[in-house]
N, CA, C and O atoms as a GROMACS GRO file, in nm:
protein
  500
    1UNK      N    1  -7.244  -1.307   4.637
    1UNK     CA    2  -7.295  -1.179   4.593
    1UNK      C    3  -7.206  -1.119   4.484
    1UNK      O    4  -7.257  -1.069   4.383
    2UNK      N    5  -7.075  -1.123   4.504
    2UNK     CA    6  -6.983  -1.066   4.405
    2UNK      C    7  -6.991  -1.146   4.275
    2UNK      O    8  -6.997  -1.088   4.167
    3UNK      N    9  -6.991  -1.279   4.287
    3UNK     CA   10  -6.999  -1.363   4.167
    3UNK      C   11  -7.130  -1.338   4.093
    3UNK      O   12  -7.133  -1.341   3.970
    4UNK      N   13  -7.237  -1.314   4.166
    4UNK     CA   14  -7.366  -1.286   4.106
    4UNK      C   15  -7.362  -1.154   4.026
    4UNK      O   16  -7.415  -1.146   3.916
    5UNK      N   17  -7.299  -1.053   4.085
    5UNK     CA   18  -7.286  -0.924   4.017
    5UNK      C   19  -7.199  -0.934   3.893
    5UNK      O   20  -7.228  -0.871   3.791
    6UNK      N   21  -7.094  -1.011   3.901
    6UNK     CA   22  -7.005  -1.030   3.785
    6UNK      C   23  -7.082  -1.099   3.673
    6UNK      O   24  -7.068  -1.062   3.557
    7UNK      N   25  -7.160  -1.198   3.708
    7UNK     CA   26  -7.239  -1.270   3.608
    7UNK      C   27  -7.344  -1.179   3.544
    7UNK      O   28  -7.364  -1.183   3.423
    8UNK      N   29  -7.409  -1.097   3.624
    8UNK     CA   30  -7.507  -1.002   3.570
    8UNK      C   31  -7.440  -0.900   3.477
    8UNK      O   32  -7.495  -0.866   3.372
    9UNK      N   33  -7.323  -0.853   3.516
    9UNK     CA   34  -7.250  -0.759   3.430
    9UNK      C   35  -7.211  -0.826   3.299
    9UNK      O   36  -7.220  -0.764   3.193
   10UNK      N   37  -7.168  -0.951   3.305
   10UNK     CA   38  -7.132  -1.026   3.185
   10UNK      C   39  -7.250  -1.042   3.091
   10UNK      O   40  -7.236  -1.027   2.970
   11UNK      N   41  -7.367  -1.071   3.146
   11UNK     CA   42  -7.487  -1.084   3.064
   11UNK      C   43  -7.525  -0.952   2.998
   11UNK      O   44  -7.565  -0.948   2.882
   12UNK      N   45  -7.512  -0.843   3.073
   12UNK     CA   46  -7.544  -0.711   3.019
   12UNK      C   47  -7.448  -0.673   2.907
   12UNK      O   48  -7.490  -0.622   2.803
   13UNK      N   49  -7.320  -0.698   2.928
   13UNK     CA   50  -7.220  -0.667   2.826
   13UNK      C   51  -7.244  -0.753   2.703
   13UNK      O   52  -7.237  -0.704   2.590
   14UNK      N   53  -7.273  -0.879   2.724
   14UNK     CA   54  -7.299  -0.972   2.613
   14UNK      C   55  -7.418  -0.926   2.530
   14UNK      O   56  -7.415  -0.930   2.407
   15UNK      N   57  -7.523  -0.883   2.598
   15UNK     CA   58  -7.642  -0.837   2.527
   15UNK      C   59  -7.618  -0.711   2.447
   15UNK      O   60  -7.661  -0.700   2.332
   16UNK      N   61  -7.549  -0.614   2.507
   16UNK     CA   62  -7.523  -0.487   2.438
   16UNK      C   63  -7.424  -0.504   2.324
   16UNK      O   64  -7.443  -0.446   2.216
   17UNK      N   65  -7.320  -0.582   2.345
   17UNK     CA   66  -7.220  -0.603   2.240
   17UNK      C   67  -7.281  -0.680   2.123
   17UNK      O   68  -7.249  -0.654   2.007
   18UNK      N   69  -7.369  -0.774   2.155
   18UNK     CA   70  -7.434  -0.852   2.050
   18UNK      C   71  -7.520  -0.768   1.958
   18UNK      O   72  -7.537  -0.800   1.840
   19UNK      N   73  -7.575  -0.659   2.011
   19UNK     CA   74  -7.657  -0.568   1.930
   19UNK      C   75  -7.574  -0.497   1.823
   19UNK      O   76  -7.628  -0.455   1.721
   20UNK      N   77  -7.446  -0.484   1.846
   20UNK     CA   78  -7.357  -0.414   1.752
   20UNK      C   79  -7.322  -0.500   1.631
   20UNK      O   80  -7.278  -0.448   1.528
   21UNK      N   81  -7.340  -0.630   1.644
   21UNK     CA   82  -7.303  -0.724   1.537
   21UNK      C   83  -7.420  -0.743   1.442
   21UNK      O   84  -7.533  -0.766   1.485
   22UNK      N   85  -7.392  -0.735   1.312
   22UNK     CA   86  -7.493  -0.759   1.210
   22UNK      C   87  -7.443  -0.865   1.113
   22UNK      O   88  -7.322  -0.888   1.103
   23UNK      N   89  -7.533  -0.929   1.042
   23UNK     CA   90  -7.492  -1.027   0.941
   23UNK      C   91  -7.406  -0.959   0.836
   23UNK      O   92  -7.435  -0.847   0.793
   24UNK      N   93  -7.301  -1.028   0.795
   24UNK     CA   94  -7.209  -0.976   0.695
   24UNK      C   95  -7.092  -0.898   0.752
   24UNK      O   96  -7.001  -0.861   0.678
   25UNK      N   97  -7.091  -0.874   0.882
   25UNK     CA   98  -6.981  -0.800   0.944
   25UNK      C   99  -6.852  -0.880   0.944
   25UNK      O  100  -6.854  -1.003   0.946
   26UNK      N  101  -6.741  -0.809   0.942
   26UNK     CA  102  -6.610  -0.868   0.966
   26UNK      C  103  -6.564  -0.811   1.100
   26UNK      O  104  -6.551  -0.690   1.116
   27UNK      N  105  -6.540  -0.900   1.195
   27UNK     CA  106  -6.506  -0.860   1.331
   27UNK      C  107  -6.361  -0.891   1.359
   27UNK      O  108  -6.314  -1.001   1.332
   28UNK      N  109  -6.290  -0.793   1.412
   28UNK     CA  110  -6.150  -0.810   1.448
   28UNK      C  111  -6.140  -0.822   1.599
   28UNK      O  112  -6.200  -0.743   1.672
   29UNK      N  113  -6.065  -0.920   1.645
   29UNK     CA  114  -6.045  -0.937   1.789
   29UNK      C  115  -5.895  -0.951   1.815
   29UNK      O  116  -5.817  -0.984   1.726
   30UNK      N  117  -5.859  -0.925   1.938
   30UNK     CA  118  -5.721  -0.947   1.980
   30UNK      C  119  -5.724  -1.017   2.115
   30UNK      O  120  -5.793  -0.972   2.206
   31UNK      N  121  -5.652  -1.125   2.128
   31UNK     CA  122  -5.645  -1.197   2.254
   31UNK      C  123  -5.762  -1.291   2.275
   31UNK      O  124  -5.839  -1.318   2.183
   32UNK      N  125  -5.774  -1.340   2.397
   32UNK     CA  126  -5.881  -1.435   2.432
   32UNK      C  127  -5.954  -1.386   2.555
   32UNK      O  128  -5.894  -1.334   2.649
   33UNK      N  129  -6.083  -1.402   2.553
   33UNK     CA  130  -6.167  -1.373   2.669
   33UNK      C  131  -6.289  -1.463   2.661
   33UNK      O  132  -6.348  -1.480   2.554
   34UNK      N  133  -6.326  -1.522   2.774
   34UNK     CA  134  -6.445  -1.606   2.775
   34UNK      C  135  -6.570  -1.523   2.747
   34UNK      O  136  -6.666  -1.572   2.687
   35UNK      N  137  -6.571  -1.398   2.791
   35UNK     CA  138  -6.685  -1.310   2.764
   35UNK      C  139  -6.695  -1.278   2.615
   35UNK      O  140  -6.804  -1.278   2.558
   36UNK      N  141  -6.583  -1.251   2.553
   36UNK     CA  142  -6.582  -1.225   2.409
   36UNK      C  143  -6.631  -1.348   2.333
   36UNK      O  144  -6.708  -1.335   2.238
   37UNK      N  145  -6.588  -1.465   2.374
   37UNK     CA  146  -6.635  -1.588   2.312
   37UNK      C  147  -6.787  -1.602   2.328
   37UNK      O  148  -6.856  -1.639   2.233
   38UNK      N  149  -6.838  -1.572   2.446
   38UNK     CA  150  -6.983  -1.578   2.470
   38UNK      C  151  -7.059  -1.482   2.378
   38UNK      O  152  -7.163  -1.517   2.324
   39UNK      N  153  -7.005  -1.360   2.361
   39UNK     CA  154  -7.068  -1.260   2.275
   39UNK      C  155  -7.078  -1.313   2.133
   39UNK      O  156  -7.185  -1.307   2.071
   40UNK      N  157  -6.968  -1.366   2.081
   40UNK     CA  158  -6.965  -1.413   1.944
   40UNK      C  159  -7.053  -1.538   1.924
   40UNK      O  160  -7.122  -1.549   1.824
   41UNK      N  161  -7.049  -1.629   2.019
   41UNK     CA  162  -7.132  -1.750   2.010
   41UNK      C  163  -7.280  -1.716   2.015
   41UNK      O  164  -7.360  -1.772   1.939
   42UNK      N  165  -7.318  -1.626   2.104
   42UNK     CA  166  -7.458  -1.587   2.114
   42UNK      C  167  -7.505  -1.523   1.983
   42UNK      O  168  -7.613  -1.556   1.933
   43UNK      N  169  -7.426  -1.433   1.929
   43UNK     CA  170  -7.465  -1.365   1.805
   43UNK      C  171  -7.477  -1.464   1.689
   43UNK      O  172  -7.570  -1.454   1.609
   44UNK      N  173  -7.386  -1.560   1.681
   44UNK     CA  174  -7.384  -1.653   1.568
   44UNK      C  175  -7.488  -1.764   1.584
   44UNK      O  176  -7.565  -1.792   1.492
   45UNK      N  177  -7.489  -1.827   1.700
   45UNK     CA  178  -7.575  -1.945   1.720
   45UNK      C  179  -7.718  -1.906   1.757
   45UNK      O  180  -7.813  -1.947   1.691
   46UNK      N  181  -7.732  -1.827   1.862
   46UNK     CA  182  -7.866  -1.795   1.912
   46UNK      C  183  -7.938  -1.691   1.825
   46UNK      O  184  -8.056  -1.706   1.794
   47UNK      N  185  -7.866  -1.585   1.785
   47UNK     CA  186  -7.929  -1.477   1.709
   47UNK      C  187  -7.926  -1.503   1.558
   47UNK      O  188  -7.994  -1.432   1.483
   48UNK      N  189  -7.851  -1.602   1.514
   48UNK     CA  190  -7.848  -1.639   1.373
   48UNK      C  191  -7.777  -1.541   1.281
   48UNK      O  192  -7.801  -1.541   1.160
   49UNK      N  193  -7.692  -1.458   1.336
   49UNK     CA  194  -7.618  -1.362   1.254
   49UNK      C  195  -7.498  -1.431   1.190
   49UNK      O  196  -7.430  -1.510   1.255
   50UNK      N  197  -7.474  -1.402   1.064
   50UNK     CA  198  -7.362  -1.462   0.992
   50UNK      C  199  -7.253  -1.357   0.973
   50UNK      O  200  -7.276  -1.254   0.910
   51UNK      N  201  -7.136  -1.383   1.027
   51UNK     CA  202  -7.025  -1.288   1.020
   51UNK      C  203  -6.894  -1.365   1.018
   51UNK      O  204  -6.892  -1.486   1.041
   52UNK      N  205  -6.786  -1.294   0.990
   52UNK     CA  206  -6.652  -1.354   0.992
   52UNK      C  207  -6.572  -1.290   1.105
   52UNK      O  208  -6.596  -1.174   1.141
   53UNK      N  209  -6.478  -1.365   1.159
   53UNK     CA  210  -6.395  -1.315   1.268
   53UNK      C  211  -6.248  -1.326   1.228
   53UNK      O  212  -6.203  -1.431   1.182
   54UNK      N  213  -6.175  -1.217   1.247
   54UNK     CA  214  -6.031  -1.217   1.229
   54UNK      C  215  -5.970  -1.205   1.368
   54UNK      O  216  -5.991  -1.105   1.437
   55UNK      N  217  -5.896  -1.306   1.408
   55UNK     CA  218  -5.834  -1.309   1.540
   55UNK      C  219  -5.688  -1.269   1.525
   55UNK      O  220  -5.611  -1.335   1.455
   56UNK      N  221  -5.650  -1.160   1.592
   56UNK     CA  222  -5.510  -1.118   1.590
   56UNK      C  223  -5.439  -1.179   1.710
   56UNK      O  224  -5.497  -1.196   1.817
   57UNK      N  225  -5.314  -1.211   1.690
   57UNK     CA  226  -5.234  -1.266   1.798
   57UNK      C  227  -5.091  -1.220   1.786
   57UNK      O  228  -5.051  -1.162   1.686
   58UNK      N  229  -5.016  -1.248   1.888
   58UNK     CA  230  -4.874  -1.216   1.888
   58UNK      C  231  -4.801  -1.321   1.971
   58UNK      O  232  -4.859  -1.382   2.061
   59UNK      N  233  -4.677  -1.339   1.940
   59UNK     CA  234  -4.599  -1.435   2.016
   59UNK      C  235  -4.537  -1.363   2.135
   59UNK      O  236  -4.523  -1.241   2.128
   60UNK      N  237  -4.499  -1.427   2.238
   60UNK     CA  238  -4.488  -1.571   2.251
   60UNK      C  239  -4.614  -1.638   2.305
   60UNK      O  240  -4.626  -1.760   2.298
   61UNK      N  241  -4.710  -1.562   2.360
   61UNK     CA  242  -4.824  -1.626   2.426
   61UNK      C  243  -4.931  -1.675   2.330
   61UNK      O  244  -4.994  -1.776   2.357
   62UNK      N  245  -4.953  -1.608   2.221
   62UNK     CA  246  -5.050  -1.648   2.119
   62UNK      C  247  -5.187  -1.683   2.178
   62UNK      O  248  -5.244  -1.788   2.148
   63UNK      N  249  -5.240  -1.594   2.263
   63UNK     CA  250  -5.368  -1.618   2.328
   63UNK      C  251  -5.482  -1.631   2.227
   63UNK      O  252  -5.580  -1.701   2.252
   64UNK      N  253  -5.469  -1.563   2.115
   64UNK     CA  254  -5.574  -1.565   2.015
   64UNK      C  255  -5.599  -1.702   1.956
   64UNK      O  256  -5.709  -1.729   1.908
   65UNK      N  257  -5.500  -1.790   1.960
   65UNK     CA  258  -5.518  -1.924   1.904
   65UNK      C  259  -5.626  -2.002   1.978
   65UNK      O  260  -5.698  -2.081   1.917
   66UNK      N  261  -5.637  -1.980   2.107
   66UNK     CA  262  -5.742  -2.049   2.184
   66UNK      C  263  -5.880  -2.000   2.141
   66UNK      O  264  -5.972  -2.080   2.126
   67UNK      N  265  -5.893  -1.870   2.120
   67UNK     CA  266  -6.020  -1.816   2.071
   67UNK      C  267  -6.050  -1.873   1.932
   67UNK      O  268  -6.164  -1.911   1.904
   68UNK      N  269  -5.949  -1.878   1.847
   68UNK     CA  270  -5.968  -1.932   1.712
   68UNK      C  271  -6.016  -2.077   1.718
   68UNK      O  272  -6.109  -2.113   1.646
   69UNK      N  273  -5.954  -2.158   1.801
   69UNK     CA  274  -5.994  -2.300   1.813
   69UNK      C  275  -6.142  -2.312   1.851
   69UNK      O  276  -6.215  -2.394   1.795
   70UNK      N  277  -6.184  -2.232   1.946
   70UNK     CA  278  -6.322  -2.241   1.994
   70UNK      C  279  -6.422  -2.188   1.891
   70UNK      O  280  -6.532  -2.240   1.879
   71UNK      N  281  -6.383  -2.083   1.817
   71UNK     CA  282  -6.471  -2.030   1.714
   71UNK      C  283  -6.487  -2.130   1.599
   71UNK      O  284  -6.597  -2.151   1.549
   72UNK      N  285  -6.377  -2.192   1.559
   72UNK     CA  286  -6.382  -2.291   1.452
   72UNK      C  287  -6.465  -2.412   1.495
   72UNK      O  288  -6.539  -2.468   1.415
   73UNK      N  289  -6.453  -2.451   1.622
   73UNK     CA  290  -6.532  -2.563   1.673
   73UNK      C  291  -6.681  -2.532   1.668
   73UNK      O  292  -6.764  -2.623   1.657
   74UNK      N  293  -6.717  -2.404   1.676
   74UNK     CA  294  -6.857  -2.362   1.669
   74UNK      C  295  -6.899  -2.330   1.526
   74UNK      O  296  -7.009  -2.278   1.503
   75UNK      N  297  -6.812  -2.360   1.428
   75UNK     CA  298  -6.839  -2.336   1.285
   75UNK      C  299  -6.854  -2.189   1.250
   75UNK      O  300  -6.923  -2.154   1.154
   76UNK      N  301  -6.789  -2.101   1.326
   76UNK     CA  302  -6.788  -1.959   1.293
   76UNK      C  303  -6.669  -1.935   1.202
   76UNK      O  304  -6.556  -1.968   1.238
   77UNK      N  305  -6.691  -1.879   1.083
   77UNK     CA  306  -6.580  -1.854   0.990
   77UNK      C  307  -6.476  -1.761   1.055
   77UNK      O  308  -6.507  -1.646   1.088
   78UNK      N  309  -6.354  -1.811   1.072
   78UNK     CA  310  -6.252  -1.736   1.144
   78UNK      C  311  -6.116  -1.759   1.081
   78UNK      O  312  -6.089  -1.864   1.023
   79UNK      N  313  -6.030  -1.658   1.093
   79UNK     CA  314  -5.890  -1.670   1.051
   79UNK      C  315  -5.803  -1.610   1.160
   79UNK      O  316  -5.848  -1.528   1.240
   80UNK      N  317  -5.678  -1.652   1.161
   80UNK     CA  318  -5.580  -1.603   1.259
   80UNK      C  319  -5.471  -1.527   1.185
   80UNK      O  320  -5.422  -1.573   1.082
   81UNK      N  321  -5.434  -1.413   1.236
   81UNK     CA  322  -5.325  -1.333   1.179
   81UNK      C  323  -5.237  -1.282   1.291
   81UNK      O  324  -5.283  -1.258   1.403
   82UNK      N  325  -5.110  -1.265   1.260
   82UNK     CA  326  -5.023  -1.198   1.355
   82UNK      C  327  -5.055  -1.049   1.354
   82UNK      O  328  -5.103  -0.996   1.254
   83UNK      N  329  -5.028  -0.984   1.465
   83UNK     CA  330  -5.059  -0.842   1.479
   83UNK      C  331  -4.990  -0.759   1.371
   83UNK      O  332  -5.040  -0.652   1.335
   84UNK      N  333  -4.879  -0.807   1.320
   84UNK     CA  334  -4.807  -0.732   1.216
   84UNK      C  335  -4.885  -0.722   1.086
   84UNK      O  336  -4.856  -0.636   1.003
   85UNK      N  337  -4.984  -0.809   1.067
   85UNK     CA  338  -5.065  -0.806   0.945
   85UNK      C  339  -5.196  -0.731   0.960
   85UNK      O  340  -5.280  -0.735   0.870
   86UNK      N  341  -5.215  -0.665   1.073
   86UNK     CA  342  -5.343  -0.598   1.101
   86UNK      C  343  -5.378  -0.493   0.996
   86UNK      O  344  -5.494  -0.479   0.959
   87UNK      N  345  -5.281  -0.420   0.949
   87UNK     CA  346  -5.311  -0.312   0.854
   87UNK      C  347  -5.362  -0.364   0.721
   87UNK      O  348  -5.430  -0.291   0.649
   88UNK      N  349  -5.332  -0.489   0.687
   88UNK     CA  350  -5.378  -0.546   0.561
   88UNK      C  351  -5.526  -0.582   0.565
   88UNK      O  352  -5.595  -0.575   0.463
   89UNK      N  353  -5.575  -0.621   0.680
   89UNK     CA  354  -5.715  -0.663   0.692
   89UNK      C  355  -5.805  -0.549   0.736
   89UNK      O  356  -5.927  -0.557   0.719
   90UNK      N  357  -5.748  -0.442   0.791
   90UNK     CA  358  -5.827  -0.333   0.848
   90UNK      C  359  -5.931  -0.272   0.754
   90UNK      O  360  -6.039  -0.236   0.801
   91UNK      N  361  -5.905  -0.258   0.623
   91UNK     CA  362  -6.008  -0.200   0.537
   91UNK      C  363  -6.138  -0.281   0.531
   91UNK      O  364  -6.244  -0.226   0.499
   92UNK      N  365  -6.133  -0.410   0.561
   92UNK     CA  366  -6.252  -0.495   0.558
   92UNK      C  367  -6.326  -0.499   0.691
   92UNK      O  368  -6.443  -0.538   0.696
   93UNK      N  369  -6.259  -0.458   0.798
   93UNK     CA  370  -6.313  -0.474   0.933
   93UNK      C  371  -6.420  -0.368   0.962
   93UNK      O  372  -6.403  -0.250   0.932
   94UNK      N  373  -6.530  -0.414   1.023
   94UNK     CA  374  -6.638  -0.322   1.061
   94UNK      C  375  -6.650  -0.306   1.213
   94UNK      O  376  -6.694  -0.201   1.260
   95UNK      N  377  -6.610  -0.409   1.288
   95UNK     CA  378  -6.620  -0.405   1.434
   95UNK      C  379  -6.489  -0.456   1.493
   95UNK      O  380  -6.430  -0.552   1.443
   96UNK      N  381  -6.444  -0.393   1.601
   96UNK     CA  382  -6.323  -0.437   1.670
   96UNK      C  383  -6.358  -0.462   1.817
   96UNK      O  384  -6.412  -0.375   1.885
   97UNK      N  385  -6.326  -0.582   1.864
   97UNK     CA  386  -6.339  -0.616   2.005
   97UNK      C  387  -6.199  -0.642   2.059
   97UNK      O  388  -6.130  -0.734   2.015
   98UNK      N  389  -6.158  -0.561   2.155
   98UNK     CA  390  -6.028  -0.580   2.221
   98UNK      C  391  -6.056  -0.609   2.367
   98UNK      O  392  -6.134  -0.539   2.431
   99UNK      N  393  -5.993  -0.711   2.420
   99UNK     CA  394  -6.016  -0.755   2.556
   99UNK      C  395  -5.943  -0.661   2.653
   99UNK      O  396  -5.822  -0.641   2.643
  100UNK      N  397  -6.019  -0.605   2.746
  100UNK     CA  398  -5.963  -0.524   2.854
  100UNK      C  399  -5.986  -0.603   2.982
  100UNK      O  400  -6.100  -0.633   3.017
  101UNK      N  401  -5.879  -0.635   3.050
  101UNK     CA  402  -5.890  -0.718   3.169
  101UNK      C  403  -5.945  -0.639   3.288
  101UNK      O  404  -6.029  -0.688   3.362
  102UNK      N  405  -5.896  -0.517   3.304
  102UNK     CA  406  -5.943  -0.434   3.415
  102UNK      C  407  -5.910  -0.288   3.386
  102UNK      O  408  -5.828  -0.257   3.299
  103UNK      N  409  -5.976  -0.199   3.460
  103UNK     CA  410  -5.952  -0.056   3.448
  103UNK      C  411  -5.918  -0.004   3.587
  103UNK      O  412  -5.991  -0.030   3.683
  104UNK      N  413  -5.809   0.069   3.598
  104UNK     CA  414  -5.775   0.129   3.727
  104UNK      C  415  -5.873   0.241   3.759
  104UNK      O  416  -5.940   0.293   3.669
  105UNK      N  417  -5.883   0.278   3.883
  105UNK     CA  418  -5.977   0.383   3.924
  105UNK      C  419  -5.943   0.519   3.863
  105UNK      O  420  -6.026   0.610   3.867
  106UNK      N  421  -5.824   0.535   3.809
  106UNK     CA  422  -5.786   0.662   3.746
  106UNK      C  423  -5.806   0.655   3.594
  106UNK      O  424  -5.744   0.730   3.519
  107UNK      N  425  -5.893   0.563   3.550
  107UNK     CA  426  -5.926   0.544   3.408
  107UNK      C  427  -5.805   0.506   3.324
  107UNK      O  428  -5.797   0.545   3.207
  108UNK      N  429  -5.713   0.432   3.380
  108UNK     CA  430  -5.596   0.383   3.309
  108UNK      C  431  -5.623   0.240   3.265
  108UNK      O  432  -5.661   0.155   3.346
  109UNK      N  433  -5.604   0.213   3.136
  109UNK     CA  434  -5.622   0.079   3.082
  109UNK      C  435  -5.487   0.015   3.061
  109UNK      O  436  -5.417   0.050   2.966
  110UNK      N  437  -5.448  -0.078   3.147
  110UNK     CA  438  -5.319  -0.143   3.125
  110UNK      C  439  -5.326  -0.234   3.003
  110UNK      O  440  -5.425  -0.304   2.983
  111UNK      N  441  -5.226  -0.233   2.925
  111UNK     CA  442  -5.223  -0.319   2.808
  111UNK      C  443  -5.080  -0.339   2.762
  111UNK      O  444  -4.987  -0.282   2.818
  112UNK      N  445  -5.065  -0.419   2.660
  112UNK     CA  446  -4.932  -0.440   2.608
  112UNK      C  447  -4.916  -0.366   2.476
  112UNK      O  448  -5.009  -0.302   2.428
  113UNK      N  449  -4.799  -0.374   2.420
  113UNK     CA  450  -4.771  -0.302   2.296
  113UNK      C  451  -4.860  -0.349   2.181
  113UNK      O  452  -4.893  -0.270   2.093
  114UNK      N  453  -4.897  -0.475   2.180
  114UNK     CA  454  -4.982  -0.527   2.073
  114UNK      C  455  -5.120  -0.463   2.076
  114UNK      O  456  -5.178  -0.434   1.971
  115UNK      N  457  -5.172  -0.440   2.196
  115UNK     CA  458  -5.301  -0.374   2.210
  115UNK      C  459  -5.294  -0.234   2.150
  115UNK      O  460  -5.384  -0.192   2.077
  116UNK      N  461  -5.188  -0.163   2.179
  116UNK     CA  462  -5.169  -0.028   2.125
  116UNK      C  463  -5.154  -0.033   1.973
  116UNK      O  464  -5.209   0.052   1.903
  117UNK      N  465  -5.082  -0.131   1.922
  117UNK     CA  466  -5.064  -0.145   1.777
  117UNK      C  467  -5.196  -0.170   1.707
  117UNK      O  468  -5.220  -0.116   1.599
  118UNK      N  469  -5.280  -0.251   1.766
  118UNK     CA  470  -5.411  -0.280   1.707
  118UNK      C  471  -5.498  -0.154   1.706
  118UNK      O  472  -5.563  -0.125   1.606
  119UNK      N  473  -5.498  -0.081   1.815
  119UNK     CA  474  -5.579   0.042   1.822
  119UNK      C  475  -5.526   0.148   1.725
  119UNK      O  476  -5.605   0.217   1.662
  120UNK      N  477  -5.396   0.160   1.714
  120UNK     CA  478  -5.337   0.258   1.622
  120UNK      C  479  -5.370   0.222   1.478
  120UNK      O  480  -5.401   0.310   1.398
  121UNK      N  481  -5.362   0.096   1.445
  121UNK     CA  482  -5.392   0.052   1.309
  121UNK      C  483  -5.539   0.080   1.275
  121UNK      O  484  -5.571   0.119   1.163
  122UNK      N  485  -5.626   0.059   1.372
  122UNK     CA  486  -5.769   0.082   1.350
  122UNK      C  487  -5.800   0.230   1.333
  122UNK      O  488  -5.888   0.267   1.256
  123UNK      N  489  -5.728   0.315   1.404
  123UNK     CA  490  -5.756   0.458   1.397
  123UNK      C  491  -5.723   0.517   1.260
  123UNK      O  492  -5.773   0.624   1.225
  124UNK      N  493  -5.640   0.450   1.184
  124UNK     CA  494  -5.602   0.500   1.052
  124UNK      C  495  -5.710   0.474   0.948
  124UNK      O  496  -5.704   0.530   0.839
  125UNK      N  497  -5.807   0.391   0.981
  125UNK     CA  498  -5.914   0.358   0.885
  125UNK      C  499  -6.041   0.420   0.932
  125UNK      O  500  -6.145   0.406   0.866
   0.00000   0.00000   0.00000
């Protein structure tokens, strides 16, 4: 039952997020998420939307590299940048997807400093 609800929620999120993507968009992402990958693959392959993806990452974990590998394997135009270069690409970006793993019941979003840096950089544009 729980797995079924999680899958239904994933499909709903995928459908709604996919509506936000249009052909010609430049999408900025940070980190890796299987749901984020599903959103991008559905928009590109199934819906036929043509867009570019900029994957931000940071060391030492470099989670974004896994997302980049999978996007490139699906022929989605993608580039990888370190989080320190986010401000250089921000003027071109139209959509930002940041992976949130969970939300506490007090509406607290746990994240790392890179997540905050990405959001701060986006708020300036």
